[in-house]
C-alpha positions in Angstrom: 0.0 -0.1 -0.2 1.5 3.4 -0.9 1.7 5.8 2.0 -0.7 8.8 2.0 1.2 12.0 2.2 -0.6 14.3 4.9 -0.2 18.0 5.8 -0.8 19.3 8.9 -2.1 22.7 9.9 -1.5 24.5 13.2 1.5 22.8 13.3 3.2 24.4 16.8 -0.1 23.8 18.3 -1.2 21.1 21.1 -2.9 19.0 18.5 -0.6 19.8 15.6 2.4 18.6 17.7 0.6 15.5 18.5 -0.3 14.9 14.8 3.3 15.3 13.7 4.6 13.1 16.5 2.0 10.3 15.3 2.5 10.6 11.7 6.3 10.4 12.2 5.8 7.0 13.9 2.9 5.5 11.1 4.6 3.4 8.5 1.4 4.2 6.2 1.8 7.9 6.5 4.2 10.4 5.2 4.6 13.7 6.8 4.8 15.8 3.4 4.2 19.4 5.0 3.3 21.3 8.2 2.4 25.1 8.3 1.2 27.5 11.0 0.2 31.1 10.9 2.8 33.8 9.6 4.9 35.1 12.5 4.7 31.9 14.5 8.3 31.0 16.2 8.8 27.8 14.5 8.4 28.9 11.3 11.3 27.7 9.2 12.4 25.0 11.7 12.2 21.4 11.3 8.6 20.1 12.3 10.3 16.9 13.9 12.1 19.7 16.7 8.6 19.9 18.1 8.6 16.6 19.2 12.1 15.7 19.5 13.3 14.1 16.6 14.4 15.1 12.7 11.8 15.1 10.0 13.4 16.7 7.4 10.1 18.7 6.8 10.1 22.5 7.5 7.3 24.4 9.1 6.1 26.8 6.4 3.6 29.5 6.6 1.8 29.3 3.0 -1.2 26.7 3.3 -1.3 26.4 -0.4 2.0 24.9 -1.1 1.5 22.6 2.0 -1.6 21.5 0.6 -0.2 21.0 -3.0 2.9 18.9 -1.2 0.1 16.3 0.3 -2.6 14.1 -0.5 -4.9 15.1 2.5 -4.8 17.9 4.8 -5.4 17.6 8.5 -6.9 20.4 10.3 -7.6 21.0 14.1 -7.3 24.8 13.9 -10.3 27.2 14.2 -13.4 27.4 12.2 -12.4 30.6 10.5 -9.0 29.3 9.5 -10.3 25.7 8.7 -12.8 27.1 5.9 -9.8 29.2 4.3 -8.0 26.0 4.2 -10.9 24.0 3.1 -11.3 26.5 -0.1 -7.8 25.8 -1.0 -8.3 22.0 -0.5 -11.2 22.3 -2.8 -9.3 24.2 -5.1 -6.6 21.7 -5.5 -8.7 18.6 -5.5 -7.3 17.1 -2.5 -8.6 15.2 0.7 -9.2 16.7 4.1 -9.7 15.6 7.7 -11.5 18.2 9.7 -11.1 18.0 13.4 -11.9 21.6 14.2 -15.4 21.8 16.4 -17.1 25.2 17.0 -18.7 25.9 13.6 -21.7 27.5 12.9 -24.7 26.2 10.5 -23.1 28.3 7.5 -19.6 26.9 8.1 -21.2 23.2 8.2 -22.9 24.0 5.1 -19.7 25.2 3.4 -18.0 21.8 4.4 -20.9 19.7 3.0 -20.8 21.8 -0.3 -17.0 21.4 -0.6 -17.6 17.6 0.2 -19.5 17.4 -3.4 -16.0 17.6 -5.2 -13.6 16.5 -2.6 -13.4 13.7 0.1 -13.8 14.8 3.7 -14.0 13.2 7.2 -15.7 15.7 9.2 -16.2 14.4 12.8 -16.9 16.2 16.3 -14.2 13.7 17.8 -11.6 11.5 16.1 -10.8 9.0 19.0 -11.8 5.7 18.1 -12.9 5.1 21.9 -15.3 8.1 21.7 -16.6 6.9 18.7 -17.5 3.5 20.3 -19.1 5.4 22.9 -21.5 7.1 20.3 -22.7 3.5 19.4 -22.9 2.5 23.0 -25.0 5.7 23.7 -27.6 4.6 20.7 -28.3 1.2 22.6 -28.6 2.8 25.9 -31.2 5.3 24.6 -32.9 2.5 23.1 -33.5 0.7 26.4 -33.7 3.7 28.7 -36.3 5.4 26.5 -38.6 6.0 29.3 -38.4 7.3 33.0 -34.8 8.2 32.7 -33.6 12.0 32.6 -30.3 12.6 30.5 -27.3 15.0 31.2 -24.1 15.4 29.4 -21.4 16.7 31.8 -18.0 17.6 29.7 -14.6 19.1 31.0 -11.7 20.4 28.9 -8.8 22.4 29.5 -8.8 26.2 30.3 -7.9 27.2 26.8 -10.8 25.8 25.0 -12.9 28.4 23.3 -16.1 26.7 22.4 -18.6 25.2 24.7 -20.2 22.8 25.0 -17.7 20.7 23.1 -18.4 19.3 19.8 -18.3 15.8 21.3 -20.8 16.5 23.9 -23.1 18.0 21.3 -22.9 14.9 19.1 -23.6 12.9 22.3 -26.5 14.9 22.8 -27.6 14.4 19.2 -27.0 10.7 19.3 -29.4 10.4 22.3 -32.0 12.8 21.3 -32.3 11.0 17.8 -32.8 7.7 19.4 -35.4 9.2 21.4 -37.1 11.1 18.7 -36.4 14.5 20.0 -34.6 17.4 18.3 -31.9 18.6 20.3 -32.2 22.2 19.0 -35.5 22.4 21.1 -34.8 20.2 24.0 -31.3 21.2 24.9 -30.6 22.9 28.1 -27.4 24.7 28.5 -26.8 25.3 32.0 -29.1 26.2 34.9 -29.2 29.2 37.3 -31.9 30.6 39.7 -35.4 29.2 40.1 -35.8 27.2 37.1 -38.6 25.1 37.9 -39.0 21.3 37.8 -36.9 19.5 35.3 -39.0 18.8 32.1 -38.7 15.2 31.3 -38.1 15.8 27.5 -35.0 17.8 27.9 -31.3 16.9 27.8 -29.2 19.0 29.9 -25.6 19.9 29.3 -22.8 21.2 32.0 -19.4 22.3 31.0 -16.3 22.4 33.0 -13.1 24.4 32.0 -10.0 24.3 33.9 -6.5 23.3 34.2 -5.0 20.7 31.4 -7.9 18.5 31.2 -7.5 17.0 27.9 -11.1 15.9 27.5 -13.8 14.1 29.8 -17.3 13.3 28.7 -20.1 11.4 30.7 -23.8 11.0 29.5 -25.9 10.2 32.7 -29.3 8.5 32.4 -30.7 9.3 35.9 -33.7 7.0 36.7 -35.8 6.4 39.9 -33.5 4.4 42.3 -30.5 4.1 39.8 -28.1 6.0 37.5 -26.2 4.8 34.5 -23.1 6.5 33.3 -21.5 6.2 30.0 -17.9 8.0 30.4 -15.0 8.6 28.3 -11.8 10.1 29.6 -8.8 11.2 27.5 -5.2 11.0 28.9 -3.7 12.7 26.1 -4.3 14.1 22.7 -2.8 11.1 20.8 -6.0 9.2 20.5 -7.3 12.1 18.5 -4.1 12.1 16.4 -4.2 8.3 15.8 -7.7 8.4 14.7 -7.4 11.2 12.3 -4.4 9.2 10.6 -6.7 6.4 10.4 -9.1 8.8 8.8 -6.8 10.3 6.3 -6.0 6.7 5.1 -9.9 5.8 4.7 -9.9 8.9 2.4 -7.2 7.3 0.1 -8.4 6.5 -3.4 -11.9 8.3 -2.7 -13.1 11.1 -5.3 -15.5 12.8 -3.1 -18.0 12.6 0.1 -18.6 13.6 3.2 -17.9 11.0 5.7 -17.5 10.7 9.7 -15.6 8.5 12.1 -18.4 6.1 11.9 -18.0 5.6 8.3 -14.0 5.1 8.9 -14.7 2.6 11.7 -17.2 0.6 9.4 -19.9 1.4 12.1 -22.7 2.4 9.6 
């Protein structure tokens, strides 16, 4: 199998460094390019320097050139930057793995439109374990469909800028879908003051931000006399990086289409 050539956006960031490390360890992947914003201190330096090795790939500040050198771009930056990169991926006919979260409806529509001409994996969480949890939640919601209140609790590091996390929202969507509810109308994002009794049809979200928490997610099904909790905890960002490389390999040879990690893992 010919290794897939990947370019990594946001190379000097927390996820960028993890992606570089994972790519350099993967025999089925070639680190073809890495780039970051102009003026970033690591521009011009070896990408492997960020993880203590020599890669022979210099970090650049030209997204177009980096995308041209690769088969697939992996992007965990910010929505505004990802959409700029998406336009260049589409123009050059490359593949893209999008792990960025926090898109609004218009941003998601642009991703879907681009996927009509290029292959894209777009998922709220790339970790294989989290995607296993999505499937477990489908089963749990199907069984616990009466008499159980649903709450989603998530915790992340102090630097995360969007809330609730994309993963927490996806968990809510999965449960709501199985229960025949519309998350947009039944979600409750935090509570304060005299809120009255909890309405049975709602799905609550609680967000914690602090320290260096990589990512903890729990879905609580609270019934009378019992509680069922389905939890995933990330000890590092490596699971996200490994899942992203798996997604990049999945896109090899595909011409177009919008996929997620459920597709990548064969869970459809």
